[in-house]
MIFI-595759 format. One line per field, with one value per atom (N, C-alpha, C): residue number from 0; residue in one letter; atom name; z, y, x. Coordinates in pm, whole numbers, plus 50000, padded with zeros to 5 digits. Each point is the difference from the previous one (the first is absolute). Layout:
seq [NUM	...];
type [a	...];
atom [CA	...];
Z [Z	...];
Y [Y	...];
X [X	...];
This chain:
seq [0	0	0	1	1	1	2	2	2	3	3	3	4	4	4	5	5	5	6	6	6	7	7	7	8	8	8	9	9	9	10	10	10	11	11	11	12	12	12	13	13	13	14	14	14	15	15	15	16	16	16	17	17	17	18	18	18	19	19	19	20	20	20	21	21	21	22	22	22	23	23	23	24	24	24	25	25	25	26	26	26	27	27	27	28	28	28	29	29	29	30	30	30	31	31	31	32	32	32	33	33	33	34	34	34	35	35	35	36	36	36	37	37	37	38	38	38	39	39	39	40	40	40	41	41	41	42	42	42	43	43	43	44	44	44	45	45	45	46	46	46	47	47	47	48	48	48	49	49	49	50	50	50	51	51	51	52	52	52	53	53	53	54	54	54	55	55	55	56	56	56	57	57	57	58	58	58	59	59	59	60	60	60	61	61	61	62	62	62	63	63	63	64	64	64	65	65	65	66	66	66	67	67	67	68	68	68	69	69	69	70	70	70	71	71	71	72	72	72	73	73	73	74	74	74	75	75	75	76	76	76	77	77	77	78	78	78	79	79	79	80	80	80	81	81	81	82	82	82	83	83	83	84	84	84	85	85	85	86	86	86	87	87	87	88	88	88	89	89	89	90	90	90	91	91	91	92	92	92	93	93	93	94	94	94	95	95	95	96	96	96	97	97	97	98	98	98	99	99	99	100	100	100	101	101	101	102	102	102	103	103	103	104	104	104	105	105	105	106	106	106	107	107	107	108	108	108	109	109	109	110	110	110	111	111	111	112	112	112	113	113	113	114	114	114	115	115	115	116	116	116	117	117	117	118	118	118	119	119	119	120	120	120	121	121	121	122	122	122	123	123	123	124	124	124	125	125	125	126	126	126	127	127	127	128	128	128	129	129	129	130	130	130	131	131	131	132	132	132	133	133	133	134	134	134	135	135	135	136	136	136	137	137	137	138	138	138	139	139	139	140	140	140	141	141	141	142	142	142	143	143	143	144	144	144	145	145	145	146	146	146	147	147	147	148	148	148	149	149	149	150	150	150	151	151	151	152	152	152	153	153	153	154	154	154	155	155	155	156	156	156	157	157	157	158	158	158	159	159	159	160	160	160	161	161	161	162	162	162	163	163	163	164	164	164	165	165	165	166	166	166	167	167	167	168	168	168	169	169	169	170	170	170	171	171	171	172	172	172	173	173	173	174	174	174	175	175	175	176	176	176	177	177	177	178	178	178	179	179	179	180	180	180	181	181	181	182	182	182	183	183	183	184	184	184	185	185	185	186	186	186	187	187	187	188	188	188	189	189	189	190	190	190	191	191	191	192	192	192	193	193	193	194	194	194	195	195	195	196	196	196	197	197	197	198	198	198	199	199	199	200	200	200	201	201	201	202	202	202	203	203	203	204	204	204	205	205	205	206	206	206	207	207	207	208	208	208	209	209	209	210	210	210	211	211	211	212	212	212	213	213	213	214	214	214	215	215	215	216	216	216	217	217	217	218	218	218	219	219	219	220	220	220	221	221	221	222	222	222	223	223	223	224	224	224	225	225	225	226	226	226	227	227	227	228	228	228	229	229	229	230	230	230	231	231	231	232	232	232	233	233	233	234	234	234	235	235	235	236	236	236	237	237	237	238	238	238	239	239	239	240	240	240	241	241	241	242	242	242	243	243	243	244	244	244	245	245	245	246	246	246	247	247	247	248	248	248	249	249	249	250	250	250	251	251	251	252	252	252	253	253	253	254	254	254	255	255	255	256	256	256	257	257	257	258	258	258	259	259	259	260	260	260	261	261	261];
type [m	m	m	t	t	t	r	r	r	l	l	l	e	e	e	a	a	a	r	r	r	s	s	s	l	l	l	t	t	t	v	v	v	d	d	d	l	l	l	g	g	g	t	t	t	r	r	r	r	r	r	a	a	a	l	l	l	d	d	d	g	g	g	i	i	i	d	d	d	l	l	l	s	s	s	l	l	l	e	e	e	p	p	p	g	g	g	r	r	r	f	f	f	t	t	t	v	v	v	i	i	i	v	v	v	g	g	g	p	p	p	n	n	n	g	g	g	a	a	a	g	g	g	k	k	k	t	t	t	t	t	t	l	l	l	l	l	l	r	r	r	s	s	s	l	l	l	a	a	a	g	g	g	l	l	l	a	a	a	v	v	v	p	p	p	t	t	t	q	q	q	g	g	g	e	e	e	v	v	v	i	i	i	v	v	v	n	n	n	d	d	d	a	a	a	s	s	s	l	l	l	v	v	v	g	g	g	m	m	m	p	p	p	a	a	a	a	a	a	e	e	e	r	r	r	a	a	a	r	r	r	a	a	a	i	i	i	a	a	a	y	y	y	l	l	l	p	p	p	q	q	q	g	g	g	g	g	g	g	g	g	v	v	v	a	a	a	w	w	w	p	p	p	l	l	l	p	p	p	v	v	v	a	a	a	s	s	s	v	v	v	v	v	v	a	a	a	l	l	l	g	g	g	r	r	r	l	l	l	p	p	p	y	y	y	g	g	g	e	e	e	t	t	t	p	p	p	d	d	d	r	r	r	l	l	l	p	p	p	e	e	e	t	t	t	g	g	g	r	r	r	k	k	k	a	a	a	v	v	v	v	v	v	s	s	s	a	a	a	l	l	l	r	r	r	s	s	s	v	v	v	g	g	g	l	l	l	q	q	q	d	d	d	f	f	f	a	a	a	a	a	a	r	r	r	p	p	p	v	v	v	t	t	t	a	a	a	l	l	l	s	s	s	g	g	g	g	g	g	e	e	e	r	r	r	a	a	a	r	r	r	v	v	v	l	l	l	l	l	l	a	a	a	r	r	r	a	a	a	l	l	l	a	a	a	t	t	t	q	q	q	a	a	a	p	p	p	v	v	v	l	l	l	l	l	l	a	a	a	d	d	d	e	e	e	p	p	p	v	v	v	a	a	a	a	a	a	l	l	l	d	d	d	p	p	p	r	r	r	h	h	h	q	q	q	l	l	l	v	v	v	v	v	v	l	l	l	d	d	d	v	v	v	l	l	l	k	k	k	e	e	e	r	r	r	a	a	a	r	r	r	a	a	a	g	g	g	t	t	t	n	n	n	v	v	v	v	v	v	a	a	a	i	i	i	m	m	m	h	h	h	d	d	d	l	l	l	t	t	t	l	l	l	a	a	a	a	a	a	r	r	r	f	f	f	a	a	a	d	d	d	d	d	d	i	i	i	v	v	v	l	l	l	l	l	l	h	h	h	q	q	q	g	g	g	k	k	k	a	a	a	e	e	e	a	a	a	s	s	s	g	g	g	s	s	s	p	p	p	g	g	g	t	t	t	v	v	v	l	l	l	t	t	t	e	e	e	e	e	e	r	r	r	l	l	l	a	a	a	a	a	a	i	i	i	f	f	f	g	g	g	i	i	i	r	r	r	a	a	a	k	k	k	v	v	v	l	l	l	r	r	r	q	q	q	s	s	s	g	g	g	s	s	s	l	l	l	t	t	t	i	i	i	v	v	v	a	a	a	e	e	e	s	s	s	p	p	p	l	l	l	p	p	p	d	d	d	v	v	v	r	r	r	q	q	q];
atom [N	CA	C	N	CA	C	N	CA	C	N	CA	C	N	CA	C	N	CA	C	N	CA	C	N	CA	C	N	CA	C	N	CA	C	N	CA	C	N	CA	C	N	CA	C	N	CA	C	N	CA	C	N	CA	C	N	CA	C	N	CA	C	N	CA	C	N	CA	C	N	CA	C	N	CA	C	N	CA	C	N	CA	C	N	CA	C	N	CA	C	N	CA	C	N	CA	C	N	CA	C	N	CA	C	N	CA	C	N	CA	C	N	CA	C	N	CA	C	N	CA	C	N	CA	C	N	CA	C	N	CA	C	N	CA	C	N	CA	C	N	CA	C	N	CA	C	N	CA	C	N	CA	C	N	CA	C	N	CA	C	N	CA	C	N	CA	C	N	CA	C	N	CA	C	N	CA	C	N	CA	C	N	CA	C	N	CA	C	N	CA	C	N	CA	C	N	CA	C	N	CA	C	N	CA	C	N	CA	C	N	CA	C	N	CA	C	N	CA	C	N	CA	C	N	CA	C	N	CA	C	N	CA	C	N	CA	C	N	CA	C	N	CA	C	N	CA	C	N	CA	C	N	CA	C	N	CA	C	N	CA	C	N	CA	C	N	CA	C	N	CA	C	N	CA	C	N	CA	C	N	CA	C	N	CA	C	N	CA	C	N	CA	C	N	CA	C	N	CA	C	N	CA	C	N	CA	C	N	CA	C	N	CA	C	N	CA	C	N	CA	C	N	CA	C	N	CA	C	N	CA	C	N	CA	C	N	CA	C	N	CA	C	N	CA	C	N	CA	C	N	CA	C	N	CA	C	N	CA	C	N	CA	C	N	CA	C	N	CA	C	N	CA	C	N	CA	C	N	CA	C	N	CA	C	N	CA	C	N	CA	C	N	CA	C	N	CA	C	N	CA	C	N	CA	C	N	CA	C	N	CA	C	N	CA	C	N	CA	C	N	CA	C	N	CA	C	N	CA	C	N	CA	C	N	CA	C	N	CA	C	N	CA	C	N	CA	C	N	CA	C	N	CA	C	N	CA	C	N	CA	C	N	CA	C	N	CA	C	N	CA	C	N	CA	C	N	CA	C	N	CA	C	N	CA	C	N	CA	C	N	CA	C	N	CA	C	N	CA	C	N	CA	C	N	CA	C	N	CA	C	N	CA	C	N	CA	C	N	CA	C	N	CA	C	N	CA	C	N	CA	C	N	CA	C	N	CA	C	N	CA	C	N	CA	C	N	CA	C	N	CA	C	N	CA	C	N	CA	C	N	CA	C	N	CA	C	N	CA	C	N	CA	C	N	CA	C	N	CA	C	N	CA	C	N	CA	C	N	CA	C	N	CA	C	N	CA	C	N	CA	C	N	CA	C	N	CA	C	N	CA	C	N	CA	C	N	CA	C	N	CA	C	N	CA	C	N	CA	C	N	CA	C	N	CA	C	N	CA	C	N	CA	C	N	CA	C	N	CA	C	N	CA	C	N	CA	C	N	CA	C	N	CA	C	N	CA	C	N	CA	C	N	CA	C	N	CA	C	N	CA	C	N	CA	C	N	CA	C	N	CA	C	N	CA	C	N	CA	C	N	CA	C	N	CA	C	N	CA	C	N	CA	C	N	CA	C	N	CA	C	N	CA	C	N	CA	C	N	CA	C	N	CA	C	N	CA	C	N	CA	C	N	CA	C	N	CA	C	N	CA	C	N	CA	C	N	CA	C	N	CA	C	N	CA	C	N	CA	C	N	CA	C	N	CA	C	N	CA	C	N	CA	C	N	CA	C	N	CA	C	N	CA	C	N	CA	C	N	CA	C	N	CA	C	N	CA	C	N	CA	C	N	CA	C	N	CA	C	N	CA	C	N	CA	C	N	CA	C	N	CA	C	N	CA	C	N	CA	C	N	CA	C	N	CA	C	N	CA	C	N	CA	C	N	CA	C	N	CA	C	N	CA	C	N	CA	C	N	CA	C	N	CA	C	N	CA	C	N	CA	C	N	CA	C	N	CA	C	N	CA	C	N	CA	C	N	CA	C	N	CA	C	N	CA	C	N	CA	C	N	CA	C	N	CA	C];
Z [48477	50005	49968	50101	49986	50027	49902	50013	50046	50089	50054	49973	49943	49967	50054	50041	50030	49895	49934	49894	50037	50029	50038	50111	50096	50103	50097	50006	50088	50080	50133	50087	50095	50003	50094	50111	50124	50115	50060	49969	50042	49926	50077	49940	49991	50046	50002	49884	49932	49893	50063	50007	50066	49908	49871	49900	49884	49944	49898	49882	49901	49877	50013	50071	50022	49874	49957	49892	50055	49997	50050	49912	49989	49937	50097	50049	50100	49933	50003	49919	50080	49936	50066	50033	50107	50043	50076	50037	50074	50131	50103	50128	50011	49985	50003	50135	50063	50129	49982	50046	49997	50135	49999	50122	49986	50112	50000	50136	50029	50130	50015	50124	50025	49913	49943	49917	49857	49960	49866	49892	50039	49902	49978	50089	49979	49999	50102	50007	49887	49967	49887	49871	49980	49881	49998	50112	50004	49978	50062	49981	49854	49938	49859	49912	50030	49924	50017	50116	50026	49944	49947	49949	50106	50117	50112	50017	49928	49999	49855	49977	49863	49958	49891	49955	49955	50031	49945	49855	49973	49865	49988	49877	49978	50024	49999	50014	50047	50044	50034	49892	49950	49891	50051	49970	50033	49869	49966	49874	49882	49985	49887	50006	50108	50016	50118	49985	50106	50118	50121	50120	50017	49951	50017	49933	49884	49928	50036	50097	50035	50096	49972	50093	50138	50105	50137	50031	49956	50030	49930	49877	49928	50068	50044	50069	50130	50073	50127	49979	49885	49970	49955	49943	49948	50105	50096	50096	50141	50083	50142	50077	50087	50073	50150	50068	50146	50058	50061	50052	50129	50034	50124	50118	50104	50125	49987	49909	49987	50123	50026	50118	49968	50096	49990	50128	49990	50119	50051	49913	50037	50034	50098	50042	49904	49874	49900	50015	49963	49997	49900	50031	49914	49857	49982	49865	49923	50070	49933	49954	50082	49961	49877	50001	49886	49876	50018	49887	49933	50067	49936	49879	49996	49883	49874	50014	49884	49946	50063	49953	49855	49951	49859	49901	50045	49912	50021	50081	50028	50103	50071	50104	50135	50088	50135	50101	50119	50097	50036	50001	50039	49882	49878	49883	49904	50050	49916	49916	49871	49920	50034	49938	50034	49972	49891	49971	50109	50050	50107	50129	50034	50124	49993	49886	49987	50011	49944	50007	50144	50078	50141	50081	49981	50074	49966	49873	49958	50060	50002	50055	50149	50073	50144	50027	49921	50019	49970	49900	49961	50113	50078	50108	50136	50003	50124	50093	49946	50083	49972	49946	49966	50123	50119	50122	50066	49938	50057	49926	49906	49909	50070	50111	50068	50109	50030	50109	49957	50091	49967	49976	49892	49966	50106	50069	50104	50124	50010	50115	49974	49883	49964	50036	50006	50023	49876	50015	49887	49886	50032	49896	49930	50076	49940	49908	50042	49914	49871	50011	49879	49902	50052	49911	49943	50076	49948	49879	50011	49891	49878	50024	49888	49934	50081	49943	49917	50045	49921	49862	49995	49871	49916	50064	49927	49943	50072	49957	49869	49967	49873	49882	50023	49895	49878	50028	49894	49944	49874	49941	50047	50066	50060	50148	50085	50144	50050	50056	50054	50152	50074	50147	50062	50085	50066	50139	50017	50126	50056	49926	50042	50121	50038	50114	50118	49995	50103	50139	50011	50132	50045	49929	50025	50076	50076	50066	49896	50036	49898	49926	50070	49932	49894	50039	49905	49891	50025	49890	49890	50041	49902	49932	50078	49942	49891	50030	49904	49877	50021	49887	49914	50061	49923	49913	50058	49925	49880	50021	49891	49893	50043	49904	49919	50067	49930	49900	50037	49907	49876	50021	49885	49912	50062	49924	49919	50049	49929	49889	49983	49890	50040	50129	50045	49996	49968	50005	50141	50085	50142	50026	50062	50033	50145	50081	50142	50043	50098	50068	50125	50022	50120	50052	50132	50063	50041	50024	50039	49873	49987	49876	49984	50110	49990	49951	50055	49953	49854	49967	49861	49906	50038	49915	49988	50107	49998	49911	50003	49933	49864	49978	49877	49879	49888	49872	49953	50024	49958	50113	50009	50097	49923	50045	49950	50117	49981	50105	49969	50087	49984	50092	49951	50080	49949	50089	49965	49874	49994	49892	49869	49996	49878	50019	49892	50002	49979	50109	49993	49937	50021	49945	50000	49908	50000	49938	50048	49952	50109	49987	50099	50133	50113	50130	50005	49940	50007	49926	49895	49924	50058	50071	50054	50139	50088	50141	50022	49962	50020	50121	50054	50116	49967	49877	49960	49997	49947	49996	50139	50085	50136	50072	49974	50060	49942	49868	49933	50019	50005	50000	50137	50072	50133	50110	49969	50099	50108	49962	50097	49948	50094	49969	50021	49896	50007	49925	50040	49930	49922	49876	49918	49987	50068	50004	49905	49921	49906	50049	50039	50054	49939	49947	49944	49899	49920	49893	50043	50126	50046	50067	50018	50060	50144	50084	50134	50016	50041	50019	50149	50038	50140	50015	50059	50023	50122	49981	50107	50073	49927	50067	49904	50054	49913	49958	49881	49952	50034	50034	50039	49881	50024	49905	49861	49998	49873	49982	49894	49973	49911	50051	49921	49923];
Y [50435	50035	49874	49941	49869	50007	49956	49993	49860	49993	49873	49989	49886	49983	49867	50002	49877	49987	49886	49977	49882	50028	49896	49911	50060	49924	49936	49868	49922	49905	49998	49913	49927	49868	49918	49953	50016	49949	49889	49875	49889	50008	49999	50009	50143	50095	50140	50076	50080	50087	50131	50020	50119	50121	49978	50107	49951	50091	49959	50098	49969	50077	50142	50018	50134	50050	50121	50070	50131	50014	50122	50036	50129	50048	50095	49961	50076	50063	50132	50073	50045	50005	50053	50147	50041	50139	50031	49896	50017	49924	50055	49932	49954	49870	49941	49933	50028	49939	49912	49876	49904	50003	50021	50003	49902	49969	49912	49938	49947	49936	49873	49949	49874	49889	49920	49890	50037	50125	50044	49943	49952	49945	50088	50096	50096	49933	49919	49935	49899	49928	49906	50073	50117	50078	50042	50048	50045	49882	49887	49881	49953	50013	49962	50092	50129	50096	49976	49942	49969	49864	49924	49868	49892	50027	49906	49921	50036	49925	49964	49874	49951	50024	50073	50025	49872	49993	49894	50031	50127	50049	50138	50043	50132	50002	50119	50012	50140	50008	50127	50030	50123	50041	50108	49982	50099	50051	50124	50057	49904	49954	49917	49856	49961	49862	49936	49873	49930	49975	50025	49977	49852	49912	49856	49953	50054	49953	50072	50089	50079	49921	49987	49932	50065	49919	50048	50117	49993	50107	50129	49989	50119	50061	49915	50048	50071	49945	50060	50136	50018	50131	50100	49949	50088	50039	49910	50021	49975	50103	49986	49987	49900	49971	50007	50081	50012	49937	49880	49934	50065	49968	50049	49924	50074	49938	49914	50033	49923	50013	49900	50002	49953	50018	49954	49926	49873	49918	50006	50034	49996	50140	50012	50133	50058	50011	50057	50151	50061	50147	50053	50115	50061	50012	50046	50018	49868	49889	49870	49956	50029	49966	50081	50129	50085	49955	49954	49956	49875	49927	49884	50043	50126	50051	50002	49975	49998	49859	49899	49862	49978	50065	49978	50038	50078	50040	49911	49895	49913	50058	50103	50063	49941	49984	49950	50106	49999	50107	50025	49895	50019	50030	50006	50030	50091	50111	50093	50084	50013	50096	50142	50097	50139	50032	49948	50028	49944	49881	49940	50077	50043	50077	50132	50064	50126	49976	49890	49969	49976	49931	49973	50128	50082	50127	50089	50008	50082	49950	49867	49944	50026	49984	50027	50147	50087	50143	50034	49935	50030	49973	49895	49965	50050	50082	50061	49906	49898	49902	49999	50108	50002	49983	50036	49986	49863	49914	49868	49888	50034	49900	49883	50025	49895	49930	50044	49939	49867	49905	49875	50032	49948	50033	49949	49892	49945	50088	50099	50092	50121	50009	50115	49979	50109	49993	49944	49965	49947	50100	50128	50101	50022	49993	50015	49882	49880	49883	50012	50054	50018	50093	50103	50091	49935	49911	49925	49917	49933	49915	50083	50119	50089	50041	50032	50038	49886	49875	49885	49999	50027	50005	50117	50114	50117	49976	49924	49977	49922	49927	49927	50096	50120	50102	49946	49919	49944	50106	49992	50098	49984	49886	49979	49970	50069	49977	49972	49878	49959	49988	50067	50004	49971	49897	49958	50063	50099	50073	50051	50082	50043	50093	50057	50093	49946	49874	49947	50000	49977	49988	50128	50109	50122	50104	50084	50113	50107	50099	50098	50069	50038	50069	49910	49876	49912	49948	50001	49975	50104	50126	50107	49991	49964	49985	49893	49884	49890	50036	50062	50036	50107	50089	50097	49927	49898	49923	49932	49937	49931	50099	50114	50102	50051	50020	50046	49896	49872	49895	50002	50020	50009	50120	50112	50120	49980	49911	49972	49898	49947	49910	49858	49967	49865	49980	49880	49961	49948	50080	49967	49964	49882	49952	49956	50050	49965	49972	49912	49977	50086	50066	50082	49987	50019	50001	50140	50089	50137	50076	50023	50059	50145	50074	50139	50010	49916	50000	49954	49899	49953	50113	50072	50109	50112	50023	50110	49971	49875	49969	49933	49931	49921	50087	49961	50056	49930	49869	49919	49907	49974	49905	49886	49877	49883	49946	49991	49954	49857	49907	49860	49965	49911	49949	49861	49901	49862	49954	50033	49953	50073	50105	50077	50145	50060	50142	50081	50053	50075	50138	50059	50133	50025	50082	50045	50138	50080	50137	50089	50128	50095	49979	50038	49983	50064	50118	50070	49930	49926	49930	49863	49940	49865	50002	50086	49999	50094	49954	50078	49947	50083	49959	49881	49994	49890	49869	50002	49877	49958	50096	49965	49930	50043	49936	49862	49990	49874	49892	50038	49901	49982	50110	49988	49988	50030	49991	50105	50122	50108	50126	50073	50134	50093	50073	50083	50130	50099	50128	50007	50044	50024	50151	50054	50144	50037	50104	50048	50134	50000	50120	50017	50118	50034	49896	49951	49908	49857	49965	49862	49953	49867	49940	49958	50016	49945	49912	49875	49906	49992	50039	49995	49892	49887	49890	50034	49999	50041	49882	49897	49886	49884	49877	49883	49994	49948	49980	49858	49982	49867	49909	49869	49896	50021	50042	50012	49879	49926	49882	50040	49977	50032	49878];
X [50874	49857	49920	49942	49936	49851	49923	49855	49962	49901	49954	49850	49959	49858	49948	49875	49926	49891	49997	49902	49912	49874	49902	50055	50069	50072	49900	50006	49913	50087	49980	50079	49906	50011	49925	50094	49957	50074	49916	50036	49915	49867	49892	49867	49950	50080	49956	50061	49918	50050	50045	50133	50055	50001	50026	49997	49916	49920	49904	50003	50085	50002	50049	50112	50055	50070	49965	50070	50054	50131	50063	50119	50027	50121	50068	50117	50074	50121	50006	50096	50121	50117	50120	49982	50066	49989	49874	49924	49875	50008	49936	49986	49855	49980	49867	49977	49888	49965	49878	50012	49889	49929	49870	49921	49883	49938	49884	49984	49882	49977	50083	50006	50071	49941	50090	49955	49965	50029	49964	50091	50120	50093	50123	50023	50109	50138	50027	50130	50017	49894	50009	50031	49942	50030	50146	50050	50139	50095	49972	50083	49996	49885	49989	50083	49996	50080	50150	50036	50141	50040	49905	50031	50003	49942	50004	49871	49896	49875	49969	49970	49980	49855	49979	49863	49929	49873	49916	49967	49975	49976	50065	50021	50057	50150	50056	50145	50040	50125	50063	50104	49998	50088	50095	50128	50103	50058	49966	50051	49978	49877	49958	50051	50068	50047	49927	49962	49930	50094	49949	50080	50033	49911	50019	50129	50032	50117	50128	49995	50118	50090	50130	50091	49996	50018	49986	50093	50124	50095	49960	49954	49955	49878	49909	49880	50038	50097	50042	50066	50064	50059	49894	49892	49895	49898	49973	49892	50052	49999	50032	49869	49992	49877	50024	49922	50007	49875	50011	49880	49951	49879	49941	50061	50039	50044	50123	50091	50123	50087	50083	50085	50140	50090	50138	50032	50037	50022	50144	50095	50141	50049	50092	50049	50103	49964	50090	50007	50110	50005	49898	49946	49899	50050	50123	50053	50005	50028	50005	49862	49898	49864	49959	50030	49966	50075	50124	50082	49944	49911	49937	49918	49962	49929	50085	50128	50090	50023	49941	50019	49958	49893	49964	50110	50098	50111	50123	49986	50113	50095	49955	50082	49964	50098	49976	50041	49938	50023	50146	50082	50141	50092	49943	50082	49925	49953	49925	50095	49973	50075	49955	50062	49969	49853	49945	49859	49909	50033	49920	50011	50122	50018	49922	50004	49925	49850	49952	49857	49956	50084	49968	50001	50101	50009	49881	49965	49887	49870	49981	49877	49989	50109	49999	49969	50059	49976	49854	49943	49862	49902	50024	49907	50047	50105	50046	50074	50067	50071	50150	50052	50142	50090	49952	50080	49982	49919	49971	50072	50086	50055	50068	50069	50077	49920	49881	49922	49940	49990	49927	49853	49947	49862	49902	50037	49912	49994	50089	49998	49912	49940	49919	49854	49927	49856	49930	49872	49925	49992	49979	49992	50133	50109	50133	50031	49961	50022	49920	49880	49919	50071	50065	50073	50125	50064	50114	49958	49886	49953	49960	49944	49974	50130	50101	50130	50058	49981	50047	49935	49870	49930	50050	50022	50049	50139	50083	50138	50007	49895	49997	49996	49945	49988	49926	49898	49917	49908	49963	49909	49855	49969	49867	50020	49926	50005	49860	49980	49871	50013	49912	50011	49865	49996	49877	49995	49915	49982	50135	50071	50133	50001	49886	49999	49921	49958	49909	50063	50131	50064	50069	49977	50076	49920	50073	49937	49968	49917	49956	50113	50106	50110	50064	50028	50068	49907	49870	49907	50019	50009	50019	50135	50104	50134	49998	49942	49998	49916	49886	49916	50066	50075	50078	50103	50066	50098	49935	49885	49932	49955	49952	49959	50119	50112	50120	50048	49993	50039	49913	49870	49911	50035	50026	50035	50129	50087	50126	49982	49876	49973	49967	50011	49966	49849	49958	49860	49974	49937	49983	49854	49981	49866	50002	49906	49995	49858	49987	49873	49995	49887	49984	49858	49985	49868	49957	50095	49966	49960	49869	49949	50041	50012	50042	50144	50090	50138	50007	49921	49997	49958	49895	49950	50102	50076	50097	50120	50048	50126	49984	49890	49987	49972	50061	49958	49873	49995	49886	49959	49871	49945	49934	50026	49928	49919	49870	49909	49955	50040	49962	49884	49916	49889	49964	50009	49966	50073	50128	50085	49988	49920	49981	50048	50045	50038	49873	49946	49875	50020	50116	50026	50150	50046	50139	50006	50094	50012	50054	49979	50051	49928	50063	49933	49862	49986	49872	49888	50034	49896	49967	50095	49978	49942	50053	49961	49882	49883	49878	49925	49914	49921	49912	49949	49915	50078	50122	50080	50045	50034	50039	49887	49878	49883	49977	50004	49966	50105	50129	50108	50062	50024	50058	49895	49875	49895	50009	50041	50011	49930	49947	49952	50119	50037	50121	49977	50079	50004	50131	49991	50118	50014	50100	50021	50112	49977	50101	50052	50128	50062	50138	50025	50132	50048	49909	50037	50019	49973	50015	49873	49989	49883	50028	49901	50003	49877	50022	49891	49969	49881	49959	49894	50040	49905	49915	49868	49910	49937	49957	49935	49991	49996	49978	49855	49978	49864	49956	49873	49954	49980	50023	49964	50060	50130	50070	50089	49980	50082	50118	50119	50118	50047];
């Protein structure tokens, strides 16, 4: 059960301030979705939480320990990171690609112990690719490859899972499959954090929403408290209806608003 915190997290990319004093507490057993307009700092925040972007000020805390001082292997076992638009250039079998998620434990794809083999099989089954294990990953569609890379992250069995737009390349059915997997992982105690652009899907699956705008956390909390019509207008620059039906939210974007600076 791993808690992840950002304390006054500030990140400069060149001359641009990408994150500006972010304070967040991300709890185990929760599925947190980060939303915001393009350029809001979502990917920089996720990379910072993974230890891949160096803060200018502030820090990331993992269970009361600074991420900066954590050895790389320990960090890789604690935090699995799925980047946006990742690819595989070599025609490796799907199972071998997924088995790369076991490297933080000193396991290699051709010499997996029983625990590693079970983790790979479980990850493939979770994303519906158990029948694809022997296929070259380069022979798969873009959406299938995206699920392979998610399975690789799942195979690490890290207590924190960070995913940058994990459903962006998927058809509607597999979007739901993947979001169900992430939700189940959270229910099992994993601290799951994902970036999403589909606000209706985010509202349906997330326990918590973090809304970023111009490098700042404008709001965080339950979907119903964060995704209001007023915030959608002010931050996304859209006129939208927020409909509440059967305990869930549906975001209906109606039109762009003029002269809104994001």
